[in-house]
N, CA, C and O atoms as a Tinker XYZ file with bonds, in Angstrom:
   248  protein
     1  N    -63.179000  -56.563000   14.187000    73     2
     2  CA   -64.399000  -56.188000   14.923000    64     1     3
     3  C    -64.240000  -56.179000   16.403000    63     2     4     5
     4  O    -65.027000  -55.527000   17.089000    81     3
     5  N    -63.264000  -56.868000   16.939000    73     3     6
     6  CA   -63.032000  -56.954000   18.379000    64     5     7
     7  C    -62.557000  -55.537000   18.872000    63     6     8     9
     8  O    -62.829000  -55.138000   20.004000    81     7
     9  N    -61.833000  -54.793000   17.962000    73     7    10
    10  CA   -61.366000  -53.418000   18.384000    64     9    11
    11  C    -62.588000  -52.569000   18.576000    63    10    12    13
    12  O    -62.557000  -51.704000   19.451000    81    11
    13  N    -63.641000  -52.732000   17.853000    73    11    14
    14  CA   -64.791000  -51.834000   17.961000    64    13    15
    15  C    -65.413000  -51.946000   19.355000    63    14    16    17
    16  O    -65.887000  -50.947000   19.895000    81    15
    17  N    -65.420000  -53.107000   19.927000    73    15    18
    18  CA   -66.041000  -53.339000   21.211000    64    17    19
    19  C    -65.169000  -52.693000   22.310000    63    18    20    21
    20  O    -65.691000  -52.106000   23.257000    81    19
    21  N    -63.855000  -52.810000   22.170000    73    19    22
    22  CA   -62.892000  -52.186000   23.084000    64    21    23
    23  C    -63.051000  -50.679000   23.056000    63    22    24    25
    24  O    -63.071000  -50.016000   24.093000    81    23
    25  N    -63.169000  -50.133000   21.800000    73    23    26
    26  CA   -63.304000  -48.652000   21.689000    64    25    27
    27  C    -64.589000  -48.187000   22.295000    63    26    28    29
    28  O    -64.620000  -47.147000   22.953000    81    27
    29  N    -65.691000  -48.950000   22.089000    73    27    30
    30  CA   -66.937000  -48.548000   22.743000    64    29    31
    31  C    -66.836000  -48.566000   24.261000    63    30    32    33
    32  O    -67.377000  -47.686000   24.932000    81    31
    33  N    -66.153000  -49.552000   24.799000    73    31    34
    34  CA   -65.891000  -49.640000   26.268000    64    33    35
    35  C    -65.077000  -48.433000   26.740000    63    34    36    37
    36  O    -65.326000  -47.863000   27.802000    81    35
    37  N    -64.080000  -48.060000   25.898000    73    35    38
    38  CA   -63.288000  -46.900000   26.291000    64    37    39
    39  C    -64.086000  -45.612000   26.311000    63    38    40    41
    40  O    -63.960000  -44.816000   27.242000    81    39
    41  N    -64.874000  -45.406000   25.332000    73    39    42
    42  CA   -65.732000  -44.244000   25.228000    64    41    43
    43  C    -66.712000  -44.203000   26.439000    63    42    44    45
    44  O    -66.931000  -43.148000   27.033000    81    43
    45  N    -67.263000  -45.319000   26.768000    73    43    46
    46  CA   -68.230000  -45.444000   27.895000    64    45    47
    47  C    -67.580000  -45.129000   29.199000    63    46    48    49
    48  O    -68.175000  -44.494000   30.069000    81    47
    49  N    -66.313000  -45.586000   29.344000    73    47    50
    50  CA   -65.637000  -45.263000   30.610000    64    49    51
    51  C    -65.313000  -43.779000   30.674000    63    50    52    53
    52  O    -65.338000  -43.214000   31.767000    81    51
    53  N    -65.004000  -43.105000   29.540000    73    51    54
    54  CA   -64.715000  -41.685000   29.512000    64    53    55
    55  C    -66.015000  -40.959000   29.890000    63    54    56    57
    56  O    -65.966000  -40.053000   30.721000    81    55
    57  N    -67.130000  -41.303000   29.339000    73    55    58
    58  CA   -68.361000  -40.682000   29.653000    64    57    59
    59  C    -68.688000  -40.787000   31.138000    63    58    60    61
    60  O    -69.167000  -39.823000   31.735000    81    59
    61  N    -68.429000  -41.974000   31.756000    73    59    62
    62  CA   -68.735000  -42.165000   33.159000    64    61    63
    63  C    -67.794000  -41.224000   33.992000    63    62    64    65
    64  O    -68.254000  -40.611000   34.955000    81    63
    65  N    -66.564000  -41.116000   33.648000    73    63    66
    66  CA   -65.661000  -40.169000   34.375000    64    65    67
    67  C    -66.145000  -38.732000   34.264000    63    66    68    69
    68  O    -66.181000  -38.012000   35.262000    81    67
    69  N    -66.523000  -38.301000   33.043000    73    67    70
    70  CA   -67.027000  -36.975000   32.863000    64    69    71
    71  C    -68.279000  -36.656000   33.669000    63    70    72    73
    72  O    -68.452000  -35.544000   34.167000    81    71
    73  N    -69.161000  -37.672000   33.787000    73    71    74
    74  CA   -70.374000  -37.496000   34.612000    64    73    75
    75  C    -70.075000  -37.340000   36.004000    63    74    76    77
    76  O    -70.756000  -36.562000   36.673000    81    75
    77  N    -69.121000  -38.001000   36.526000    73    75    78
    78  CA   -68.743000  -37.991000   37.949000    64    77    79
    79  C    -67.844000  -36.780000   38.283000    63    78    80    81
    80  O    -67.793000  -36.388000   39.449000    81    79
    81  N    -67.154000  -36.187000   37.338000    73    79    82
    82  CA   -66.263000  -35.095000   37.665000    64    81    83
    83  C    -67.064000  -33.762000   37.971000    63    82    84    85
    84  O    -68.189000  -33.557000   37.516000    81    83
    85  N    -66.433000  -32.946000   38.720000    73    83    86
    86  CA   -67.040000  -31.665000   39.018000    64    85    87
    87  C    -65.907000  -30.564000   39.081000    63    86    88    89
    88  O    -64.713000  -30.847000   39.175000    81    87
    89  N    -66.362000  -29.397000   39.024000    73    87    90
    90  CA   -65.377000  -28.288000   39.086000    64    89    91
    91  C    -64.987000  -27.988000   40.504000    63    90    92    93
    92  O    -65.880000  -27.835000   41.337000    81    91
    93  N    -63.687000  -27.888000   40.852000    73    91    94
    94  CA   -63.272000  -27.698000   42.235000    64    93    95
    95  C    -63.633000  -26.281000   42.671000    63    94    96    97
    96  O    -63.590000  -25.328000   41.893000    81    95
    97  N    -63.984000  -26.190000   43.924000    73    95    98
    98  CA   -64.274000  -24.824000   44.509000    64    97    99
    99  C    -62.946000  -24.132000   44.670000    63    98   100   101
   100  O    -61.891000  -24.734000   44.472000    81    99
   101  N    -62.998000  -22.863000   45.031000    73    99   102
   102  CA   -61.776000  -22.024000   45.109000    64   101   103
   103  C    -60.807000  -22.508000   46.207000    63   102   104   105
   104  O    -59.592000  -22.404000   46.033000    81   103
   105  N    -61.292000  -23.003000   47.265000    73   103   106
   106  CA   -60.381000  -23.477000   48.338000    64   105   107
   107  C    -59.626000  -24.779000   47.885000    63   106   108   109
   108  O    -58.429000  -24.936000   48.126000    81   107
   109  N    -60.350000  -25.652000   47.253000    73   107   110
   110  CA   -59.698000  -26.909000   46.778000    64   109   111
   111  C    -58.719000  -26.586000   45.681000    63   110   112   113
   112  O    -57.643000  -27.181000   45.612000    81   111
   113  N    -59.063000  -25.677000   44.845000    73   111   114
   114  CA   -58.182000  -25.253000   43.716000    64   113   115
   115  C    -56.905000  -24.634000   44.228000    63   114   116   117
   116  O    -55.818000  -24.953000   43.745000    81   115
   117  N    -57.024000  -23.768000   45.183000    73   115   118
   118  CA   -55.808000  -23.110000   45.766000    64   117   119
   119  C    -54.941000  -24.086000   46.541000    63   118   120   121
   120  O    -53.719000  -23.940000   46.544000    81   119
   121  N    -55.488000  -25.005000   47.150000    73   119   122
   122  CA   -54.715000  -26.089000   47.849000    64   121   123
   123  C    -53.937000  -26.950000   46.828000    63   122   124   125
   124  O    -52.763000  -27.256000   47.035000    81   123
   125  N    -54.582000  -27.317000   45.773000    73   123   126
   126  CA   -53.966000  -28.123000   44.739000    64   125   127
   127  C    -52.842000  -27.326000   44.066000    63   126   128   129
   128  O    -51.788000  -27.881000   43.753000    81   127
   129  N    -53.072000  -25.996000   43.839000    73   127   130
   130  CA   -52.092000  -25.136000   43.238000    64   129   131
   131  C    -50.928000  -25.035000   44.110000    63   130   132   133
   132  O    -49.807000  -25.145000   43.614000    81   131
   133  N    -51.087000  -24.826000   45.427000    73   131   134
   134  CA   -49.953000  -24.720000   46.330000    64   133   135
   135  C    -49.124000  -26.057000   46.390000    63   134   136   137
   136  O    -47.894000  -26.043000   46.406000    81   135
   137  N    -49.847000  -27.178000   46.420000    73   135   138
   138  CA   -49.127000  -28.456000   46.521000    64   137   139
   139  C    -48.336000  -28.670000   45.234000    63   138   140   141
   140  O    -47.201000  -29.143000   45.276000    81   139
   141  N    -48.942000  -28.316000   44.068000    73   139   142
   142  CA   -48.177000  -28.487000   42.808000    64   141   143
   143  C    -46.968000  -27.602000   42.710000    63   142   144   145
   144  O    -45.926000  -28.005000   42.192000    81   143
   145  N    -47.114000  -26.321000   43.237000    73   143   146
   146  CA   -45.927000  -25.399000   43.162000    64   145   147
   147  C    -44.857000  -25.881000   44.113000    63   146   148   149
   148  O    -43.673000  -25.763000   43.798000    81   147
   149  N    -45.243000  -26.451000   45.328000    73   147   150
   150  CA   -44.243000  -26.991000   46.218000    64   149   151
   151  C    -43.541000  -28.194000   45.539000    63   150   152   153
   152  O    -42.316000  -28.298000   45.596000    81   151
   153  N    -44.263000  -29.047000   44.936000    73   151   154
   154  CA   -43.678000  -30.237000   44.316000    64   153   155
   155  C    -42.730000  -29.793000   43.173000    63   154   156   157
   156  O    -41.610000  -30.299000   43.091000    81   155
   157  N    -43.142000  -28.881000   42.311000    73   155   158
   158  CA   -42.306000  -28.386000   41.225000    64   157   159
   159  C    -41.020000  -27.775000   41.786000    63   158   160   161
   160  O    -39.939000  -27.986000   41.238000    81   159
   161  N    -41.139000  -27.026000   42.866000    73   159   162
   162  CA   -39.970000  -26.356000   43.432000    64   161   163
   163  C    -38.989000  -27.390000   43.998000    63   162   164   165
   164  O    -37.777000  -27.256000   43.827000    81   163
   165  N    -39.511000  -28.413000   44.667000    73   163   166
   166  CA   -38.655000  -29.466000   45.241000    64   165   167
   167  C    -37.971000  -30.240000   44.153000    63   166   168   169
   168  O    -36.772000  -30.508000   44.216000    81   167
   169  N    -38.749000  -30.599000   43.146000    73   167   170
   170  CA   -38.078000  -31.365000   41.989000    64   169   171
   171  C    -37.100000  -30.510000   41.257000    63   170   172   173
   172  O    -36.038000  -30.995000   40.867000    81   171
   173  N    -37.393000  -29.320000   41.063000    73   171   174
   174  CA   -36.489000  -28.353000   40.321000    64   173   175
   175  C    -35.229000  -28.116000   41.082000    63   174   176   177
   176  O    -34.158000  -28.042000   40.479000    81   175
   177  N    -35.305000  -27.986000   42.433000    73   175   178
   178  CA   -34.171000  -27.730000   43.350000    64   177   179
   179  C    -33.275000  -29.039000   43.275000    63   178   180   181
   180  O    -32.058000  -28.968000   43.100000    81   179
   181  N    -33.905000  -30.143000   43.410000    73   179   182
   182  CA   -33.040000  -31.372000   43.311000    64   181   183
   183  C    -32.344000  -31.490000   41.971000    63   182   184   185
   184  O    -31.177000  -31.880000   41.939000    81   183
   185  N    -33.007000  -31.170000   40.849000    73   183   186
   186  CA   -32.410000  -31.178000   39.578000    64   185   187
   187  C    -31.217000  -30.166000   39.452000    63   186   188   189
   188  O    -30.202000  -30.418000   38.803000    81   187
   189  N    -31.428000  -29.038000   40.110000    73   187   190
   190  CA   -30.428000  -27.966000   40.014000    64   189   191
   191  C    -29.195000  -28.398000   40.812000    63   190   192   193
   192  O    -28.077000  -28.172000   40.347000    81   191
   193  N    -29.342000  -28.992000   41.959000    73   191   194
   194  CA   -28.262000  -29.462000   42.794000    64   193   195
   195  C    -27.520000  -30.570000   42.027000    63   194   196   197
   196  O    -26.290000  -30.555000   41.999000    81   195
   197  N    -28.227000  -31.531000   41.404000    73   195   198
   198  CA   -27.556000  -32.528000   40.625000    64   197   199
   199  C    -26.756000  -31.919000   39.449000    63   198   200   201
   200  O    -25.628000  -32.315000   39.154000    81   199
   201  N    -27.396000  -30.954000   38.812000    73   199   202
   202  CA   -26.684000  -30.313000   37.712000    64   201   203
   203  C    -25.395000  -29.641000   38.155000    63   202   204   205
   204  O    -24.359000  -29.801000   37.510000    81   203
   205  N    -25.449000  -28.877000   39.272000    73   203   206
   206  CA   -24.288000  -28.254000   39.795000    64   205   207
   207  C    -23.197000  -29.277000   40.190000    63   206   208   209
   208  O    -22.014000  -29.095000   39.905000    81   207
   209  N    -23.642000  -30.343000   40.846000    73   207   210
   210  CA   -22.643000  -31.385000   41.229000    64   209   211
   211  C    -22.023000  -32.050000   39.986000    63   210   212   213
   212  O    -20.848000  -32.414000   40.037000    81   211
   213  N    -22.719000  -32.215000   38.932000    73   211   214
   214  CA   -22.219000  -32.901000   37.715000    64   213   215
   215  C    -21.366000  -31.878000   36.891000    63   214   216   217
   216  O    -20.483000  -32.326000   36.160000    81   215
   217  N    -21.571000  -30.602000   36.963000    73   215   218
   218  CA   -20.794000  -29.742000   36.085000    64   217   219
   219  C    -19.696000  -29.020000   36.824000    63   218   220   221
   220  O    -18.719000  -28.623000   36.189000    81   219
   221  N    -19.791000  -28.819000   38.144000    73   219   222
   222  CA   -18.814000  -28.026000   38.863000    64   221   223
   223  C    -18.003000  -28.883000   39.847000    63   222   224   225
   224  O    -16.773000  -28.908000   39.786000    81   223
   225  N    -18.679000  -29.561000   40.723000    73   223   226
   226  CA   -17.979000  -30.244000   41.845000    64   225   227
   227  C    -17.256000  -31.515000   41.312000    63   226   228   229
   228  O    -16.055000  -31.664000   41.537000    81   227
   229  N    -17.950000  -32.408000   40.629000    73   227   230
   230  CA   -17.307000  -33.639000   40.175000    64   229   231
   231  C    -16.179000  -33.429000   39.204000    63   230   232   233
   232  O    -15.143000  -34.072000   39.371000    81   231
   233  N    -16.291000  -32.574000   38.191000    73   231   234
   234  CA   -15.145000  -32.385000   37.312000    64   233   235
   235  C    -13.926000  -31.706000   38.077000    63   234   236   237
   236  O    -12.771000  -31.904000   37.700000    81   235
   237  N    -14.221000  -30.923000   39.132000    73   235   238
   238  CA   -13.091000  -30.345000   39.882000    64   237   239
   239  C    -12.345000  -31.368000   40.688000    63   238   240   241
   240  O    -11.173000  -31.178000   41.016000    81   239
   241  N    -13.011000  -32.450000   41.010000    73   239   242
   242  CA   -12.343000  -33.472000   41.815000    64   241   243
   243  C    -11.415000  -34.309000   40.948000    63   242   244   245
   244  O    -10.344000  -34.710000   41.404000    81   243
   245  N    -11.787000  -34.569000   39.762000    73   243   246
   246  CA   -10.973000  -35.331000   38.805000    64   245   247
   247  C    -10.154000  -34.447000   37.992000    63   246   248
   248  O     -9.406000  -34.915000   37.133000    81   247
């Protein structure tokens, strides 16, 4: 029965979040889109450099 109270609290917190949330305007959406694309590009570039180092550079040394 204790799980039922926790579940009710969880549903209540979800409802509260949904009531407070709003749809972003176009300017806010475009800013978030740009920031996400920059972040994905940086993380992908770092991953690509690590991959090149691990497959080309480091095996060539040994």
